[in-house]
C-alpha positions as CSV (number, residue, x, y, z in Angstrom):
1,M,-39.3,-34.7,19.3
2,L,-36.0,-33.7,21.1
3,S,-33.4,-31.5,19.5
4,P,-29.9,-32.0,19.3
5,A,-29.3,-29.7,21.8
6,E,-32.4,-31.4,23.8
7,L,-30.8,-34.5,23.5
8,E,-27.0,-33.0,25.2
9,R,-28.8,-31.0,28.2
10,Y,-30.6,-34.1,29.0
11,A,-27.7,-36.6,28.6
12,R,-27.6,-37.9,32.4
13,H,-31.6,-38.4,31.9
14,I,-31.3,-40.3,29.0
15,V,-28.7,-43.0,29.3
16,M,-30.7,-43.8,33.1
17,Q,-33.0,-46.8,32.1
18,E,-35.4,-45.9,34.2
19,I,-36.0,-42.3,32.1
20,G,-34.3,-43.0,28.8
21,G,-35.4,-40.8,25.8
22,A,-38.7,-41.9,26.2
23,G,-39.0,-40.9,29.6
24,Q,-38.0,-37.5,28.6
25,Q,-40.0,-36.8,26.0
26,K,-43.0,-37.6,28.4
27,L,-41.1,-34.7,30.7
28,K,-41.0,-32.6,27.6
29,N,-44.5,-32.7,26.9
30,A,-45.5,-32.5,30.2
31,R,-48.1,-29.5,32.1
32,V,-47.5,-28.8,36.2
33,L,-48.8,-26.0,37.9
34,V,-46.8,-25.0,40.9
35,I,-48.4,-23.1,43.2
36,G,-46.4,-20.4,45.3
37,A,-43.4,-19.4,44.5
38,G,-41.8,-19.3,47.7
39,G,-39.4,-21.3,49.6
40,L,-40.4,-24.3,48.9
41,G,-41.5,-23.1,44.8
42,A,-38.4,-22.1,44.5
43,P,-36.6,-25.6,44.4
44,V,-39.6,-27.4,42.7
45,L,-39.6,-24.6,39.9
46,Q,-35.5,-24.5,39.4
47,Y,-35.7,-28.5,39.3
48,L,-38.0,-29.1,37.2
49,A,-36.8,-26.8,34.7
50,A,-33.3,-28.5,34.3
51,A,-35.2,-31.7,34.1
52,G,-37.1,-30.1,31.4
53,V,-40.7,-29.9,32.4
54,G,-42.5,-28.8,29.0
55,T,-44.4,-26.2,30.9
56,L,-44.4,-24.8,34.0
57,G,-47.7,-23.0,35.8
58,V,-46.7,-20.7,38.3
59,V,-49.4,-19.1,40.5
60,D,-48.4,-16.2,43.5
61,D,-49.9,-12.9,44.1
62,D,-46.7,-11.8,46.0
63,T,-44.2,-9.8,45.7
64,V,-40.3,-10.2,46.6
65,T,-38.8,-8.8,50.1
66,L,-35.5,-9.1,50.7
67,S,-36.5,-11.5,53.5
68,N,-37.7,-13.7,51.4
69,L,-33.9,-14.4,49.7
70,Q,-32.9,-16.2,52.5
71,R,-34.5,-19.3,51.4
72,Q,-36.6,-18.4,47.7
73,V,-33.5,-19.1,45.8
74,I,-35.2,-18.5,42.4
75,H,-35.2,-14.5,43.1
76,D,-32.6,-12.7,43.9
77,T,-31.3,-8.8,45.1
78,D,-32.2,-7.5,41.7
79,Q,-35.5,-8.4,41.7
80,L,-36.8,-6.6,45.0
81,G,-40.3,-5.4,44.9
82,E,-41.0,-7.5,41.2
83,P,-44.2,-10.3,41.2
84,K,-42.7,-13.1,42.2
85,V,-44.7,-15.5,39.0
86,A,-42.1,-13.1,36.7
87,S,-39.0,-13.6,38.6
88,A,-39.1,-16.7,38.6
89,A,-40.6,-17.0,35.0
90,E,-36.9,-14.6,34.7
91,A,-35.4,-17.0,36.1
92,I,-36.5,-20.1,34.4
93,A,-35.5,-18.7,31.0
94,R,-31.9,-18.5,31.8
95,L,-32.2,-21.7,33.0
96,N,-33.3,-23.9,30.5
97,P,-35.1,-21.6,27.7
98,N,-36.9,-24.9,26.5
99,V,-39.4,-24.5,28.9
100,K,-42.6,-22.3,28.7
101,V,-43.4,-20.4,31.9
102,N,-47.6,-19.4,32.2
103,P,-47.5,-16.4,35.0
104,Y,-50.5,-16.5,36.9
105,P,-50.4,-13.7,39.7
106,V,-53.2,-14.4,41.3
107,R,-54.3,-15.3,44.8
108,I,-55.5,-19.7,44.1
109,T,-59.6,-19.3,45.4
110,G,-62.7,-21.3,45.2
111,Q,-63.4,-18.9,41.9
112,N,-60.2,-19.8,40.0
113,A,-59.1,-23.3,41.5
114,M,-60.6,-25.3,39.1
115,A,-59.9,-23.8,36.2
116,L,-56.3,-23.4,37.1
117,V,-55.5,-27.0,38.1
118,S,-57.7,-28.5,35.4
119,D,-55.2,-27.0,32.8
120,Y,-52.6,-29.2,33.8
121,D,-51.4,-32.9,34.4
122,L,-50.4,-32.2,38.1
123,V,-49.8,-30.1,40.7
124,V,-47.5,-29.3,43.2
125,D,-48.7,-27.2,46.2
126,G,-46.1,-25.7,48.4
127,T,-47.8,-22.5,50.1
128,D,-47.6,-22.0,53.6
129,N,-51.3,-21.8,54.7
130,F,-54.1,-24.8,55.6
131,D,-56.9,-23.2,53.8
132,T,-54.7,-23.1,50.6
133,R,-53.8,-26.8,51.5
134,Y,-57.1,-27.7,51.4
135,L,-58.5,-25.9,49.1
136,V,-55.7,-27.3,46.3
137,S,-56.6,-31.0,47.6
138,D,-59.8,-30.5,47.2
139,A,-59.7,-29.1,43.6
140,C,-57.2,-31.1,42.2
141,F,-59.8,-34.6,43.7
142,F,-62.1,-32.9,41.5
143,A,-60.5,-32.2,38.6
144,G,-58.9,-35.3,38.9
145,K,-55.5,-34.3,39.2
146,P,-52.7,-36.1,40.5
147,L,-51.0,-33.4,43.7
148,V,-47.6,-33.4,45.1
149,T,-48.2,-31.5,48.6
150,A,-45.5,-30.4,51.3
151,A,-45.1,-28.1,54.3
152,V,-42.1,-26.8,56.5
153,G,-41.7,-25.8,60.2
154,Q,-38.7,-24.1,61.6
155,F,-36.3,-27.4,61.8
156,D,-39.3,-30.0,60.1
157,G,-41.2,-31.1,56.8
158,S,-43.3,-33.2,55.5
159,I,-44.4,-34.5,52.3
160,T,-47.1,-36.9,49.9
161,T,-48.5,-37.4,46.9
162,L,-52.5,-37.6,46.8
163,K,-53.8,-39.3,44.3
164,P,-57.5,-40.0,45.7
165,Y,-59.6,-40.4,42.7
166,E,-58.1,-43.5,41.4
167,S,-58.1,-46.6,43.6
168,D,-54.9,-49.0,44.5
169,A,-54.0,-52.4,43.6
170,D,-56.7,-53.9,46.2
171,G,-59.4,-51.8,44.9
172,Q,-59.8,-49.5,48.0
173,P,-59.8,-45.7,47.2
174,N,-56.6,-44.0,47.7
175,P,-56.9,-41.5,50.9
176,T,-57.2,-38.3,50.4
177,Y,-55.6,-34.9,52.4
178,R,-58.5,-34.7,54.4
179,C,-58.1,-38.4,55.5
180,L,-55.0,-37.2,56.6
181,F,-56.2,-33.6,58.5
182,P,-59.5,-34.3,58.9
183,Q,-59.9,-31.0,60.7
184,K,-58.7,-27.8,59.3
185,P,-56.6,-25.9,62.6
186,R,-58.2,-22.7,63.7
187,D,-56.6,-19.7,62.5
188,G,-53.6,-18.4,64.5
189,L,-53.2,-21.9,66.1
190,L,-50.1,-22.4,64.7
191,P,-47.3,-19.3,63.7
192,T,-46.5,-18.1,60.6
193,C,-43.2,-18.7,58.9
194,A,-42.7,-14.7,59.8
195,Q,-43.7,-15.2,63.4
196,A,-41.9,-18.5,63.9
197,G,-38.9,-18.4,61.1
198,V,-37.9,-21.8,58.8
199,L,-34.3,-22.6,58.3
200,G,-33.6,-21.8,54.9
201,A,-32.2,-25.0,53.2
202,L,-34.5,-27.0,55.0
203,T,-37.1,-25.6,52.4
204,G,-34.8,-26.6,49.6
205,I,-34.4,-30.3,50.9
206,I,-38.1,-30.9,50.8
207,G,-38.9,-28.8,47.6
208,A,-36.4,-30.9,45.9
209,M,-37.9,-33.9,47.3
210,Q,-41.0,-32.7,45.8
211,A,-39.5,-32.0,42.4
212,M,-38.8,-36.0,42.8
213,E,-41.8,-36.8,43.1
214,V,-43.3,-34.5,40.2
215,I,-40.0,-36.3,37.6
216,K,-41.6,-40.0,39.2
217,E,-45.2,-39.6,38.8
218,L,-44.6,-37.6,35.2
219,T,-42.6,-40.6,33.8
220,G,-44.1,-43.3,36.0
221,T,-40.6,-44.2,37.6
222,G,-40.5,-46.2,41.2
223,E,-42.8,-46.0,43.9
224,G,-44.8,-43.1,44.7
225,L,-45.8,-41.3,48.1
226,V,-49.5,-42.3,47.6
227,G,-50.8,-43.1,51.0
228,R,-47.4,-42.1,52.9
229,M,-46.2,-39.1,54.0
230,I,-42.9,-38.3,55.1
231,L,-41.9,-36.8,58.1
232,F,-38.0,-35.1,58.0
233,D,-36.4,-33.7,61.3
234,A,-33.8,-31.6,60.1
235,R,-32.3,-31.0,63.5
236,A,-31.6,-35.2,64.1
237,F,-31.4,-35.3,60.1
238,R,-33.4,-38.3,60.6
239,M,-36.6,-39.3,58.5
240,E,-39.5,-41.4,59.2
241,T,-42.7,-43.0,57.1
242,I,-46.3,-42.3,57.9
243,R,-48.6,-44.7,56.1
244,Y,-52.3,-43.4,56.0
245,R,-55.5,-44.7,54.9
246,P,-59.2,-43.6,53.1
247,S,-61.3,-42.6,56.1
248,P,-64.9,-43.0,55.4
249,K,-65.9,-39.8,56.9
250,N,-63.8,-37.8,54.3
251,P,-66.9,-35.8,52.9
252,L,-64.8,-36.0,49.1
253,C,-65.3,-39.9,48.4
254,G,-66.6,-41.6,52.3
255,D,-69.7,-42.5,53.0
256,H,-71.4,-39.3,52.2
257,P,-69.6,-37.5,50.3
258,K,-70.2,-33.6,48.9
259,T,-69.9,-32.0,46.1
260,W,-67.3,-29.1,45.0
261,A,-69.7,-26.5,45.3
262,E,-71.3,-28.2,48.5
263,M,-67.4,-27.9,49.9
264,L,-67.1,-24.6,48.7
265,E,-69.6,-23.1,50.7
266,E,-68.5,-25.2,54.0
267,G,-65.1,-23.3,53.4
């Protein structure tokens, strides 16, 4: 149950008809895995911790560097050289001591992905490369876990929610990440963040949107982004929505579905 201190801390949630005490209790009982404690993961972790999500898992094998601090706001100058998962855990403890943090100072791989995602209610992908995005989305499909995934460029960002293990109101399967992006871009086709740069505040906007989607999913509030992708252009400050559908050619639940082992073998 919520303690008197928690009732005061979350009072602005509890007075909302759409959240209330029941919704806040759902947040407290929830377990969310955040993959990446960088530009997107930083605001996701901060807002989910502030919202009272009971357990946060943080996966990142990197350490805090000076060039991170322009956008990765959960870290600070005193934590340079520290593992990002430790730095994030310290920041969350200062923000909300009611939140339990499980740090995983590892890179998510085909060998550990299923074990990591299976232990949580929902997964957030804040990584910066396509190999990990495909791996995480595949693992969440086979584990039956909702995934809120996002990406950012220099001035643009995108976000969607994936629940392809479920069907829509018409009984049709929800689309997968591979329905949206059938082919993984070849290595070197797109510049990295270090090469192209990224507007720091942009990661805060998209990361906060991810946190919003997580809270909606956990509390059953509003309409999620399943089958829809939000595209945000920071230069024009314009948002657009695109809709996408299941593809019979997707290898997860299309006409010729493959197993987890087969997906790993193909990379």
